[in-house]
N, C-alpha and C positions, 0 to 999 in steps of 0.2 A: 537424298539431301533435303527435300522439301519437308519430309517428316521430322528431320532433325531441327530444321529451322522453326517449324511450328512448335516443337517441344521446347526449344530455347525461348521462343517468344512467350509461350505459356508460363514458363518458369520466371521470366523477367516480369511479367504482369503480376504473377503471384507475389513476387518479392516486393514490388511497388505497393501492392495492396496491403501487405503486412506492415510495411514501413508507414503507410498512411494511417493504418489502424493504431500502430504504436504511438504515433504523434498525437492522436486524439484520445489516448488513454492515459490515465494516471495509474501507475503501478505502485501500490502502497503496501508496505510491510513493516513489521515492527521487530524490535529486539531489545534486550536488556543490556545496559552498559553503565557501570558505576552507579548502581542503584537508581537508574533512570530508565523509563520506558521511552525508547527512541522510535519515532515514526518517520519513515523515509519514503520519498516519492522518486522512483527511478524511471518513471514514464516520461512521455513527451508533453503531457498536458497538466494543467493545474488540477489538484485534488481540492474540491470545494465542499463546504458543509460537512467537514470531517467530524465524526462522532467516535469517541473511544469509551469502551466499557471493559470491566473486568476486575480492576483493583478494588479490594475491600474498602478502602478509605474514600473511594469515589462514591458519594451517596447516589449520584445519578450519572448519566453519560456526560463526559467532558466534550465540549464543542470547540473546535478550532475553525477559524474562518477559511483559510486557504494554505495549502502546502505547494509551493512552486516546484516545477520539474527540477530534479537534481538537488532538492533541499530536504532538510530533516527538521524535526521538532523534538525537543526533550521535555519529558514530564517527570518531575521528581517523584520517587516512590518512597514514602516515609515508612521505614521498617521498624517494627517493634519485635520483642521476643516472641510474640504470638503470630507474627506474619507468616503466611504460608511460604514454603520453599518453591512452590510452583503456582502458576496462575494462568487461567485461560483468558487471553486478551482478545478483544474484538474491535476492529476498526471498520467503519462504514463510511463511504465517501461517494461523491458525485464527480463526474468529469464531462468532457464534451461528448463522449459517446453514450452517456446515459446516467441513470441514477441508481443508487443503492448497490454499489459494488462492495463486497465484503471480504475482509481478510480476518481469519480467526486461527489462533494457535496457542497451545499451552507452552509457556516458557518457564525455564528455571530462573527464579528471582535472585538467588544467591547460592 
């Protein structure tokens, strides 16, 4: 039984450590909705110094100050007949756990 107690204690500690890590991390991802690029933070910490790249009409990276936990931000994508049907978007952000976290994915625009 001592072995079982040690294992349960170890599992509880691991669970608490993961929860603490989740609370200090911003978990950022993006998707396309109604011709907008939507950036969502599903983590427990603020995403700060958010930089977005990828869309051809953005001459340089777009900067957003902060995305709060559980919040999202929409950026209009102005489409023309020459707009690509897919685009590789990159979002870089900082949070309490460190700097330069990156999410990158190719998305269907329409």
